[in-house]
DSSP file (Angstrom, degrees, kcal/mol; ACC not computed):
  #  RESIDUE AA STRUCTURE BP1 BP2  ACC     N-H-->O    O-->H-N    N-H-->O    O-->H-N    TCO  KAPPA ALPHA  PHI   PSI    X-CA   Y-CA   Z-CA
    1    1 A X              0   0    0      0, 0.0    35,-0.1     0, 0.0     2,-0.0   0.000 360.0 360.0 360.0 144.7  -14.8   -2.4   12.5
    2    2 A X        -     0   0    0      1,-0.1     2,-0.4     0, 0.0    60,-0.1  -0.343 360.0-143.3 -63.6 142.6  -11.0   -2.9   12.5
    3    3 A X        +     0   0    0     59,-0.0     3,-0.1    -2,-0.0    -1,-0.1  -0.415  34.2 165.8-107.3  55.6   -9.3   -1.8    9.4
    4    4 A X        -     0   0    0     -2,-0.4     2,-0.6     1,-0.2     3,-0.1  -0.296  59.9 -73.4 -64.3 156.4   -6.6   -4.5    9.2
    5    5 A X     >  -     0   0    0      1,-0.2     4,-1.5     2,-0.1     3,-0.2  -0.344  51.0-167.7 -58.9 104.8   -4.8   -4.8    5.8
    6    6 A X  H  > S+     0   0    0     -2,-0.6     4,-3.0     1,-0.2     5,-0.3   0.858  81.3  57.1 -66.5 -36.7   -7.6   -6.3    3.7
    7    7 A X  H  > S+     0   0    0      1,-0.2     4,-2.6     2,-0.2     5,-0.2   0.896 104.0  53.6 -63.3 -38.3   -5.3   -7.2    0.8
    8    8 A X  H  > S+     0   0    0     -3,-0.2     4,-0.9     2,-0.2    -1,-0.2   0.917 114.2  41.6 -62.1 -43.0   -3.0   -9.2    3.0
    9    9 A X  H >X S+     0   0    0     -4,-1.5     4,-0.7     2,-0.2     3,-0.5   0.964 117.0  45.8 -69.3 -51.1   -5.9  -11.3    4.3
   10   10 A X  H >< S+     0   0    0     -4,-3.0     3,-0.8     1,-0.3     6,-0.2   0.896 114.2  47.3 -62.6 -41.4   -7.7  -11.7    1.0
   11   11 A X  H 3< S+     0   0    0     -4,-2.6    -1,-0.3    -5,-0.3    -2,-0.2   0.725 109.9  54.4 -74.5 -19.0   -4.7  -12.6   -1.0
   12   12 A X  H << S+     0   0    0     -4,-0.9     2,-0.8    -3,-0.5    -1,-0.2   0.542  95.1  73.4 -90.1  -6.0   -3.5  -15.1    1.6
   13   13 A X    X<  +     0   0    0     -3,-0.8     3,-1.5    -4,-0.7    -1,-0.2  -0.729  49.3 169.4-113.4  83.3   -6.8  -17.1    1.6
   14   14 A X  T 3  S+     0   0    0     -2,-0.8    -1,-0.2     1,-0.3    -2,-0.0   0.826  81.3  51.5 -61.5 -31.5   -7.0  -19.1   -1.6
   15   15 A X  T 3  S+     0   0    0     -3,-0.2    -1,-0.3     3,-0.0     3,-0.1   0.064  81.4 148.1 -95.6  25.4  -10.0  -21.0   -0.2
   16   16 A X    <   -     0   0    0     -3,-1.5     2,-0.1    -6,-0.2    -6,-0.0  -0.075  54.0 -93.1 -56.2 158.8  -12.0  -18.0    0.8
   17   17 A X        -     0   0    0      1,-0.1     2,-0.7     0, 0.0    -1,-0.1  -0.378  30.4-120.8 -69.0 150.0  -15.8  -18.0    0.7
   18   18 A X        -     0   0    0     -3,-0.1     2,-0.5    -2,-0.1    -1,-0.1  -0.876  32.4-138.1 -89.9 119.9  -17.6  -16.9   -2.4
   19   19 A X        -     0   0    0     -2,-0.7     2,-0.1     4,-0.1    32,-0.0  -0.682  14.6-149.1 -86.8 126.6  -19.8  -14.1   -1.2
   20   20 A X     >  -     0   0    0     -2,-0.5     4,-2.5     1,-0.1     5,-0.2  -0.371  29.3-103.7 -85.7 169.1  -23.3  -14.0   -2.5
   21   21 A X  H  > S+     0   0    0      1,-0.2     4,-2.4     2,-0.2     5,-0.1   0.919 123.0  49.4 -57.8 -44.7  -25.4  -10.9   -3.1
   22   22 A X  H  > S+     0   0    0      2,-0.2     4,-2.4     1,-0.2     5,-0.2   0.903 110.1  50.3 -64.4 -41.8  -27.5  -11.6    0.0
   23   23 A X  H  > S+     0   0    0      1,-0.2     4,-2.4     2,-0.2    -1,-0.2   0.927 111.9  47.7 -61.8 -44.5  -24.3  -12.2    2.2
   24   24 A X  H  X S+     0   0    0     -4,-2.5     4,-2.4     2,-0.2    -2,-0.2   0.900 110.2  53.3 -63.5 -40.5  -22.8   -8.9    1.0
   25   25 A X  H  X S+     0   0    0     -4,-2.4     4,-2.5    -5,-0.2    -2,-0.2   0.951 112.6  42.4 -58.7 -50.6  -26.1   -7.1    1.6
   26   26 A X  H  X S+     0   0    0     -4,-2.4     4,-2.9     1,-0.2     5,-0.3   0.866 111.2  55.6 -68.4 -35.3  -26.3   -8.3    5.2
   27   27 A X  H  X S+     0   0    0     -4,-2.4     4,-2.6    -5,-0.2     5,-0.2   0.934 111.0  45.3 -59.3 -45.4  -22.6   -7.7    5.8
   28   28 A X  H  X S+     0   0    0     -4,-2.4     4,-2.5     2,-0.2    -2,-0.2   0.929 114.3  48.0 -64.3 -46.5  -23.1   -4.0    4.7
   29   29 A X  H  X S+     0   0    0     -4,-2.5     4,-1.3     1,-0.2    -2,-0.2   0.948 117.9  39.9 -60.2 -50.9  -26.3   -3.6    6.8
   30   30 A X  H  <>S+     0   0    0     -4,-2.9     5,-2.4     2,-0.2     4,-0.3   0.875 114.8  52.4 -70.5 -37.1  -24.7   -5.1   10.0
   31   31 A X  H ><5S+     0   0    0     -4,-2.6     3,-1.2    -5,-0.3    -1,-0.2   0.921 110.7  47.3 -63.2 -44.0  -21.4   -3.4    9.5
   32   32 A X  H 3<5S+     0   0    0     -4,-2.5    -1,-0.2     1,-0.3    -2,-0.2   0.777 107.7  57.5 -68.7 -25.6  -23.0    0.0    9.1
   33   33 A X  T 3<5S-     0   0    0     -4,-1.3    -1,-0.3    -5,-0.2    -2,-0.2   0.510 118.5-112.5 -81.8  -4.1  -25.1   -0.7   12.2
   34   34 A X  T < 5 +     0   0    0     -3,-1.2    -3,-0.2    -4,-0.3     2,-0.2   0.665  56.3 164.1  84.3  16.4  -21.9   -1.3   14.2
   35   35 A X      < -     0   0    0     -5,-2.4    -1,-0.2    -6,-0.1    -2,-0.0  -0.478  45.9-104.3 -67.6 137.9  -22.4   -5.0   14.8
   36   36 A X     >  -     0   0    0     -2,-0.2     4,-2.4     1,-0.1     3,-0.4  -0.309  24.3-119.2 -64.0 144.3  -19.2   -6.6   16.0
   37   37 A X  H  > S+     0   0    0      1,-0.2     4,-2.6     2,-0.2     5,-0.1   0.862 113.5  53.5 -53.5 -40.2  -17.3   -8.7   13.4
   38   38 A X  H  > S+     0   0    0      1,-0.2     4,-2.2     2,-0.2    -1,-0.2   0.902 109.5  48.2 -64.2 -39.8  -17.6  -11.9   15.5
   39   39 A X  H  > S+     0   0    0     -3,-0.4     4,-2.5     2,-0.2    -2,-0.2   0.899 110.7  51.3 -66.2 -40.4  -21.4  -11.4   15.8
   40   40 A X  H  X S+     0   0    0     -4,-2.4     4,-2.9     2,-0.2     5,-0.2   0.925 108.6  52.4 -60.7 -43.9  -21.6  -10.8   12.0
   41   41 A X  H  X S+     0   0    0     -4,-2.6     4,-2.7     1,-0.2     5,-0.2   0.937 110.1  47.6 -56.4 -48.8  -19.6  -14.0   11.5
   42   42 A X  H  X S+     0   0    0     -4,-2.2     4,-2.5     1,-0.2    -1,-0.2   0.915 112.7  48.7 -61.0 -43.6  -22.0  -16.0   13.7
   43   43 A X  H  X S+     0   0    0     -4,-2.5     4,-2.4     2,-0.2     5,-0.3   0.936 112.8  47.2 -63.2 -45.6  -25.0  -14.6   11.9
   44   44 A X  H  X>S+     0   0    0     -4,-2.9     4,-3.4     1,-0.2     5,-0.8   0.902 112.7  49.5 -63.2 -40.8  -23.6  -15.3    8.4
   45   45 A X  H  X5S+     0   0    0     -4,-2.7     4,-1.2     4,-0.2    -1,-0.2   0.905 111.8  49.1 -64.0 -40.5  -22.7  -18.8    9.5
   46   46 A X  H  <5S+     0   0    0     -4,-2.5    -2,-0.2    -5,-0.2    -1,-0.2   0.905 122.4  32.3 -65.1 -41.9  -26.1  -19.4   10.9
   47   47 A X  H  <5S+     0   0    0     -4,-2.4    -2,-0.2    -5,-0.2    -3,-0.2   0.865 138.8  14.7 -84.6 -38.7  -27.9  -18.1    7.8
   48   48 A X  H  <5S-     0   0    0     -4,-3.4    -3,-0.2     2,-0.3    -2,-0.2   0.537  91.3-120.7-119.4 -10.7  -25.5  -19.1    5.0
   49   49 A X  S  <<S+     0   0    0     -4,-1.2     2,-0.3    -5,-0.8    -4,-0.2   0.583  71.1 119.8  78.6   8.8  -23.1  -21.7    6.5
   50   50 A X        +     0   0    0     -6,-0.8    -2,-0.3    -9,-0.1    -1,-0.2  -0.957  23.4  43.6-160.0 165.2  -20.0  -19.5    5.7
   51   51 A X        -     0   0    0     -2,-0.3    -3,-0.1    -3,-0.1    -2,-0.1   0.577  47.8-158.8 -78.4-178.2  -17.5  -17.8    6.0
   52   52 A X        +     0   0    0     -2,-0.2     2,-0.4     1,-0.1     3,-0.1   0.655  66.5  56.1-102.3 -19.4  -15.3  -19.6    8.5
   53   53 A X    >>  -     0   0    0      1,-0.1     4,-1.1   -12,-0.0     3,-0.6  -0.927  64.3-142.2-125.9 140.3  -13.0  -16.8    9.8
   54   54 A X  H 3> S+     0   0    0     -2,-0.4     4,-2.3     1,-0.2     5,-0.2   0.833 103.9  63.6 -64.7 -32.3  -13.7  -13.4   11.4
   55   55 A X  H 3> S+     0   0    0      1,-0.2     4,-2.5     2,-0.2    -1,-0.2   0.841  99.1  53.5 -61.1 -32.7  -10.7  -12.0    9.4
   56   56 A X  H <> S+     0   0    0     -3,-0.6     4,-2.6     2,-0.2    -1,-0.2   0.883 107.2  51.3 -69.2 -37.6  -12.6  -12.7    6.2
   57   57 A X  H  X S+     0   0    0     -4,-1.1     4,-2.2     2,-0.2    -2,-0.2   0.941 113.1  45.1 -61.8 -48.0  -15.6  -10.7    7.6
   58   58 A X  H  X S+     0   0    0     -4,-2.3     4,-2.2     2,-0.2    -2,-0.2   0.928 115.3  46.9 -62.9 -46.3  -13.4   -7.8    8.4
   59   59 A X  H  X S+     0   0    0     -4,-2.5     4,-2.3     1,-0.2     5,-0.2   0.920 112.7  48.6 -64.0 -44.3  -11.6   -7.9    5.1
   60   60 A X  H  X S+     0   0    0     -4,-2.6     4,-2.5     1,-0.2    -1,-0.2   0.898 111.3  50.4 -64.0 -40.7  -14.7   -8.2    3.0
   61   61 A X  H  X S+     0   0    0     -4,-2.2     4,-2.7    -5,-0.2    -1,-0.2   0.904 109.6  50.6 -65.2 -41.2  -16.4   -5.3    4.8
   62   62 A X  H  X S+     0   0    0     -4,-2.2     4,-1.9     2,-0.2    -2,-0.2   0.926 112.9  46.0 -61.7 -44.5  -13.3   -3.1    4.3
   63   63 A X  H  X S+     0   0    0     -4,-2.3     4,-1.8     1,-0.2    -2,-0.2   0.912 113.2  50.5 -64.1 -41.8  -13.3   -3.9    0.5
   64   64 A X  H  < S+     0   0    0     -4,-2.5    -2,-0.2     1,-0.2    -1,-0.2   0.907 110.6  48.5 -63.4 -43.6  -17.0   -3.4    0.3
   65   65 A X  H  < S+     0   0    0     -4,-2.7    -1,-0.2     1,-0.2    -2,-0.2   0.864 110.7  49.8 -67.0 -36.1  -16.9    0.0    2.1
   66   66 A X  H  < S-     0   0    0     -4,-1.9    -1,-0.2    -5,-0.2    -2,-0.2   0.835  92.8-175.5 -75.4 -30.4  -14.1    1.3   -0.1
   67   67 A X     <  -     0   0    0     -4,-1.8    49,-0.2    -5,-0.2    48,-0.1   0.316  32.0 -57.8  59.6 167.5  -15.8    0.3   -3.3
   68   68 A X        -     0   0    0     47,-0.4     2,-0.7    46,-0.1     3,-0.1  -0.398  52.8-105.9 -78.2 158.5  -14.5    0.5   -6.9
   69   69 A X    >   -     0   0    0      1,-0.2     3,-2.0    -2,-0.1     4,-0.4  -0.771  27.7-146.0 -83.1 117.1  -13.3    3.8   -8.4
   70   70 A X  G >  S+     0   0    0     -2,-0.7     3,-1.3     1,-0.3    -1,-0.2   0.829  93.8  62.2 -56.3 -35.2  -16.1    4.7  -10.9
   71   71 A X  G 3  S+     0   0    0      1,-0.3    -1,-0.3    -3,-0.1    -2,-0.0   0.671  95.4  64.2 -66.6 -14.6  -13.7    6.3  -13.4
   72   72 A X  G <  S+     0   0    0     -3,-2.0     2,-0.4    40,-0.0    -1,-0.3   0.739  92.9  72.1 -77.4 -23.7  -12.0    2.9  -13.9
   73   73 A X    <   -     0   0    0     -3,-1.3     2,-0.3    -4,-0.4    -1,-0.0  -0.798  51.1-177.4-115.2 135.2  -15.0    1.0  -15.3
   74   74 A X     >  -     0   0    0     -2,-0.4     4,-2.1     1,-0.1     3,-0.2  -0.806  42.2-109.9-115.4 160.6  -16.8    1.1  -18.6
   75   75 A X  H  > S+     0   0    0     -2,-0.3     4,-2.1     1,-0.2     5,-0.2   0.867 120.1  55.7 -57.7 -35.4  -19.9   -0.9  -19.7
   76   76 A X  H  > S+     0   0    0      1,-0.2     4,-1.9     2,-0.2    -1,-0.2   0.894 106.8  49.2 -64.7 -39.6  -17.7   -3.0  -22.0
   77   77 A X  H  > S+     0   0    0      2,-0.2     4,-2.4     1,-0.2    -1,-0.2   0.896 108.8  53.0 -65.9 -40.0  -15.4   -3.9  -19.1
   78   78 A X  H  X S+     0   0    0     -4,-2.1     4,-2.3     1,-0.2    -2,-0.2   0.888 107.1  52.2 -63.1 -38.2  -18.3   -4.9  -17.0
   79   79 A X  H  X S+     0   0    0     -4,-2.1     4,-2.3     1,-0.2    -1,-0.2   0.901 108.8  50.6 -62.9 -40.2  -19.5   -7.2  -19.8
   80   80 A X  H  X S+     0   0    0     -4,-1.9     4,-3.2     2,-0.2     5,-0.2   0.909 107.2  53.6 -63.5 -41.7  -16.1   -8.8  -19.9
   81   81 A X  H  X S+     0   0    0     -4,-2.4     4,-2.8     1,-0.2     5,-0.2   0.942 109.6  48.1 -58.5 -47.0  -16.2   -9.3  -16.1
   82   82 A X  H  X S+     0   0    0     -4,-2.3     4,-2.1     1,-0.2    -1,-0.2   0.917 113.3  48.5 -59.1 -43.6  -19.6  -11.1  -16.5
   83   83 A X  H  X S+     0   0    0     -4,-2.3     4,-1.0     1,-0.2    -2,-0.2   0.937 113.2  46.2 -61.6 -48.2  -18.1  -13.3  -19.3
   84   84 A X  H  <>S+     0   0    0     -4,-3.2     5,-2.3     1,-0.2     3,-0.4   0.885 111.5  51.5 -66.0 -39.1  -15.0  -14.2  -17.4
   85   85 A X  H ><5S+     0   0    0     -4,-2.8     3,-1.6    -5,-0.2    -1,-0.2   0.894 106.2  54.9 -63.7 -38.9  -16.9  -15.0  -14.2
   86   86 A X  H 3<5S+     0   0    0     -4,-2.1    -1,-0.2     1,-0.3    -2,-0.2   0.769 105.2  54.1 -66.0 -23.1  -19.2  -17.3  -16.2
   87   87 A X  T 3<5S-     0   0    0     -4,-1.0    -1,-0.3    -3,-0.4    -2,-0.2   0.478 120.0-112.5 -86.2  -3.4  -16.1  -19.1  -17.4
   88   88 A X  T < 5 +     0   0    0     -3,-1.6    -3,-0.2    -4,-0.3    -2,-0.1   0.674  59.2 161.2  83.0  17.4  -15.0  -19.6  -13.8
   89   89 A X      < -     0   0    0     -5,-2.3    -1,-0.2     1,-0.1     2,-0.1  -0.407  36.0-123.7 -71.4 148.0  -12.0  -17.3  -13.9
   90   90 A X     >  -     0   0    0     -2,-0.1     4,-2.4     1,-0.1     5,-0.2  -0.434  27.8-102.5 -86.5 168.0  -10.5  -16.0  -10.7
   91   91 A X  H  > S+     0   0    0      1,-0.2     4,-2.4     2,-0.2     5,-0.2   0.819 119.0  55.6 -63.8 -33.0  -10.1  -12.3   -9.9
   92   92 A X  H  > S+     0   0    0      2,-0.2     4,-2.1     1,-0.2    -1,-0.2   0.939 111.3  43.6 -64.4 -45.7   -6.4  -12.3  -10.6
   93   93 A X  H  > S+     0   0    0      2,-0.2     4,-2.5     1,-0.2    -2,-0.2   0.887 112.8  52.5 -67.6 -38.6   -6.9  -13.8  -14.1
   94   94 A X  H  X S+     0   0    0     -4,-2.4     4,-2.8     2,-0.2     5,-0.2   0.931 109.3  50.0 -61.0 -45.1   -9.8  -11.4  -14.8
   95   95 A X  H  X S+     0   0    0     -4,-2.4     4,-2.7     1,-0.2    -2,-0.2   0.913 110.2  50.3 -59.9 -43.9   -7.6   -8.4  -13.8
   96   96 A X  H  X S+     0   0    0     -4,-2.1     4,-2.2     2,-0.2    -1,-0.2   0.931 112.2  46.9 -60.6 -46.5   -4.8   -9.6  -16.1
   97   97 A X  H  X S+     0   0    0     -4,-2.5     4,-2.2     1,-0.2     5,-0.2   0.923 113.4  48.0 -63.1 -44.8   -7.2  -10.0  -19.0
   98   98 A X  H  X>S+     0   0    0     -4,-2.8     4,-3.4     1,-0.2     6,-0.7   0.914 111.4  50.7 -61.6 -42.8   -8.8   -6.6  -18.4
   99   99 A X  H  X5S+     0   0    0     -4,-2.7     4,-1.5    -5,-0.2    -1,-0.2   0.897 111.2  48.0 -64.8 -39.5   -5.5   -4.9  -18.1
  100  100 A X  H  <5S+     0   0    0     -4,-2.2    -1,-0.2    -5,-0.2    -2,-0.2   0.886 121.2  36.1 -67.5 -37.9   -4.2   -6.4  -21.4
  101  101 A X  H  <5S+     0   0    0     -4,-2.2    -2,-0.2    -5,-0.2    -3,-0.2   0.879 137.2  14.4 -83.4 -39.0   -7.4   -5.4  -23.2
  102  102 A X  H  <5S-     0   0    0     -4,-3.4    -3,-0.2     2,-0.3    -2,-0.2   0.502  88.8-124.0-116.8  -7.4   -8.2   -2.1  -21.7
  103  103 A X     << +     0   0    0     -4,-1.5     2,-0.3    -5,-0.6    -4,-0.2   0.814  68.0 150.0  58.6  31.8   -5.1   -1.0  -19.8
  104  104 A X        +     0   0    0     -6,-0.7    -2,-0.3    -9,-0.1    -1,-0.3  -0.957  30.7  57.1-143.8 157.0   -7.4   -0.7  -16.7
  105  105 A X  S >  S-     0   0    0     -2,-0.3     3,-1.2    -3,-0.1    -1,-0.1   0.497  80.4-136.7 -63.9 149.0   -7.8   -0.9  -13.8
  106  106 A X  T 3  S+     0   0    0      1,-0.3    -2,-0.0    -2,-0.2    -3,-0.0   0.832 101.1  49.0 -50.7 -40.5   -5.1    1.7  -13.7
  107  107 A X  T 3  S-     0   0    0      2,-0.1    -1,-0.3     1,-0.1     3,-0.1   0.799  96.0-140.8 -72.1 -27.4   -3.3    0.1  -10.8
  108  108 A X    <   +     0   0    0     -3,-1.2     2,-0.3     1,-0.3    -2,-0.1   0.553  56.8 135.3  75.6   6.9   -3.4   -3.3  -12.4
  109  109 A X    >>  -     0   0    0      1,-0.1     3,-0.8   -14,-0.0     4,-0.8  -0.673  62.4-132.3 -93.6 144.7   -4.1   -4.8   -9.0
  110  110 A X  H 3> S+     0   0    0     -2,-0.3     4,-2.8     1,-0.2     5,-0.2   0.737  97.8  74.4 -64.7 -24.8   -6.8   -7.4   -8.4
  111  111 A X  H 3> S+     0   0    0      1,-0.2     4,-2.3     2,-0.2    -1,-0.2   0.882  94.4  50.8 -60.8 -38.0   -8.2   -5.5   -5.5
  112  112 A X  H <> S+     0   0    0     -3,-0.8     4,-1.8     2,-0.2    -1,-0.2   0.909 111.5  47.6 -66.1 -41.0   -9.9   -3.0   -7.7
  113  113 A X  H  X S+     0   0    0     -4,-0.8     4,-2.4     2,-0.2    -2,-0.2   0.909 110.2  53.3 -64.1 -41.7  -11.4   -5.7   -9.9
  114  114 A X  H  X S+     0   0    0     -4,-2.8     4,-2.4     1,-0.2    -2,-0.2   0.907 106.6  51.7 -61.2 -42.3  -12.6   -7.5   -6.7
  115  115 A X  H  X S+     0   0    0     -4,-2.3     4,-2.2     1,-0.2   -47,-0.4   0.899 109.8  50.0 -61.2 -39.8  -14.3   -4.3   -5.5
  116  116 A X  H  X S+     0   0    0     -4,-1.8     4,-2.6     2,-0.2    -2,-0.2   0.902 109.0  51.1 -65.8 -41.0  -16.1   -4.0   -8.8
  117  117 A X  H  X S+     0   0    0     -4,-2.4     4,-2.3     2,-0.2    -2,-0.2   0.902 108.6  52.4 -63.6 -40.3  -17.3   -7.6   -8.7
  118  118 A X  H  X S+     0   0    0     -4,-2.4     4,-2.5     2,-0.2    -2,-0.2   0.942 110.5  47.9 -57.3 -48.0  -18.6   -6.9   -5.1
  119  119 A X  H  X S+     0   0    0     -4,-2.2     4,-1.9     1,-0.2    -2,-0.2   0.915 111.1  50.3 -60.8 -43.6  -20.6   -3.9   -6.5
  120  120 A X  H  <>S+     0   0    0     -4,-2.6     5,-2.4     1,-0.2     6,-1.0   0.859 110.2  50.7 -65.1 -35.0  -21.9   -5.9   -9.4
  121  121 A X  H ><5S+     0   0    0     -4,-2.3     3,-1.1     3,-0.2    -2,-0.2   0.927 108.7  51.0 -67.3 -44.1  -23.0   -8.7   -7.0
  122  122 A X  H 3<5S+     0   0    0     -4,-2.5    -2,-0.2     1,-0.3    -1,-0.2   0.864 110.7  49.3 -61.4 -35.1  -24.8   -6.2   -4.8
  123  123 A X  T 3<5S-     0   0    0     -4,-1.9    -1,-0.3    -5,-0.2    -2,-0.2   0.557 115.1-118.2 -80.0  -8.2  -26.6   -4.8   -7.8
  124  124 A X  T < 5S+     0   0    0     -3,-1.1    -3,-0.2    -4,-0.5    -2,-0.1   0.641  79.7 124.1  81.6  13.8  -27.6   -8.3   -8.9
  125  125 A X  S   <S+     0   0    0     -5,-2.4     2,-0.3    -6,-0.2    -4,-0.2   0.852  78.8  17.2 -75.6 -36.0  -25.7   -8.0  -12.2
  126  126 A X              0   0    0     -6,-1.0    -2,-0.2    -9,-0.2    -1,-0.1  -0.906 360.0 360.0-131.3 160.7  -23.6  -11.2  -11.4
  127  127 A X              0   0    0     -2,-0.3  -106,-0.1  -107,-0.1    -6,-0.1   0.423 360.0 360.0 -90.8 360.0  -24.0  -14.1   -9.1
């Protein structure tokens, strides 16, 4: 899969799809199997009705493959993420809150928080 700058795509798409655990699972399976991004897009659209753009498939797969840095996250931070998601907060606001409370993620960038949320969705910890 192409490794286009994922942050540029993700940050430019305010109306991006919310990826479910099942969608992330199949994205990972098909991506690792070498299925072309356009084919993955068609399969996801057929099964889930989203996403709409191949760039979103590529960006999401890149973020998923890179994963969060384990040293960044504590159980208390994960609890906060669950709390903030249940309140409907977006990833930028969650990152800001985490950084103010824990001084992490170290980078202070939303991408690290997003990777952690992806991991938590795959594990079934959050929806």
